[in-house]
C-alpha positions as CSV (number, residue, x, y, z in Angstrom):
1,M,39.0,85.0,56.8
2,S,42.1,86.8,58.3
3,T,44.9,85.2,60.3
4,P,47.0,86.7,63.1
5,L,49.8,87.1,60.6
6,D,47.6,89.4,58.4
7,A,47.4,91.9,61.3
8,P,50.7,91.8,63.2
9,D,49.8,95.0,65.1
10,Q,47.0,93.1,66.9
11,G,49.5,90.8,68.7
12,G,49.4,87.7,66.6
13,T,53.2,87.5,66.0
14,A,54.6,88.2,69.5
15,L,55.3,84.5,70.2
16,L,56.9,84.0,66.8
17,D,59.1,87.1,67.3
18,R,60.2,85.9,70.7
19,E,61.0,82.4,69.4
20,L,63.1,83.9,66.6
21,E,64.9,86.2,69.0
22,E,65.7,83.3,71.3
23,L,67.1,81.2,68.4
24,L,69.3,84.1,67.2
25,E,70.6,84.6,70.7
26,E,71.5,80.9,71.0
27,E,73.4,81.1,67.6
28,L,75.3,84.2,68.8
29,Q,76.6,82.4,72.0
30,E,80.2,81.6,71.3
31,P,82.1,78.4,72.3
32,G,85.5,78.8,73.8
33,D,87.2,79.8,77.0
34,H,84.2,81.2,78.9
35,E,83.9,77.8,80.6
36,R,87.5,78.1,81.9
37,F,87.5,81.7,83.0
38,S,85.5,84.3,84.9
39,H,84.8,87.3,82.7
40,Y,84.2,91.0,83.4
41,V,80.6,92.0,82.5
42,K,78.7,95.1,83.6
43,K,76.8,94.4,86.8
44,D,73.5,95.6,85.4
45,K,73.8,93.2,82.5
46,I,74.4,90.3,84.9
47,L,71.3,91.2,86.8
48,E,69.3,91.5,83.6
49,S,70.6,88.1,82.5
50,A,69.6,86.5,85.8
51,I,66.1,87.9,85.4
52,T,65.6,87.3,81.7
53,G,67.9,84.5,80.8
54,K,69.5,86.5,78.0
55,P,73.2,86.1,77.3
56,V,75.8,88.7,78.3
57,R,78.8,90.0,76.5
58,A,82.1,90.2,78.4
59,L,84.8,92.9,77.8
60,C,86.7,90.4,75.8
61,G,83.8,89.8,73.5
62,K,82.6,86.4,74.7
63,K,78.9,86.0,74.8
64,W,77.2,83.4,77.0
65,T,74.5,83.0,79.7
66,P,76.1,83.1,83.1
67,G,75.2,80.4,85.5
68,R,78.1,79.4,87.7
69,D,80.1,80.8,90.6
70,P,82.8,83.1,89.1
71,E,84.9,82.9,92.3
72,K,85.8,79.3,91.3
73,F,87.7,80.3,88.1
74,P,90.6,82.5,87.2
75,V,89.9,85.9,85.6
76,C,90.0,86.0,81.8
77,P,93.4,87.5,80.9
78,E,91.9,89.5,78.0
79,C,89.0,90.9,80.1
80,K,91.5,91.8,82.8
81,K,93.8,93.6,80.3
82,I,90.9,95.6,78.9
83,Y,89.5,96.5,82.3
84,E,92.9,97.8,83.4
85,Q,93.2,99.9,80.3
86,L,89.7,101.4,81.0
87,N,90.6,102.3,84.6
88,R,93.8,104.3,83.9
């Protein structure tokens, strides 16, 4: 008798793969200043995160799942510095 894990190409591991991916993403989210600042992130990544719930990475390297109004917080100084250097 075969199990779904014996034939992964037949779709038996999709749920397991997704659960592992979600756990890895949670581990990669960094604690820190992202709660105190608004960060610069590519617009398409913010939209993707809103649809999929996946975390984004800011210019400064912070990784988190956006979920608050960025207008209520000051801009991250490190993101701002990097952004200004990119636009010269």
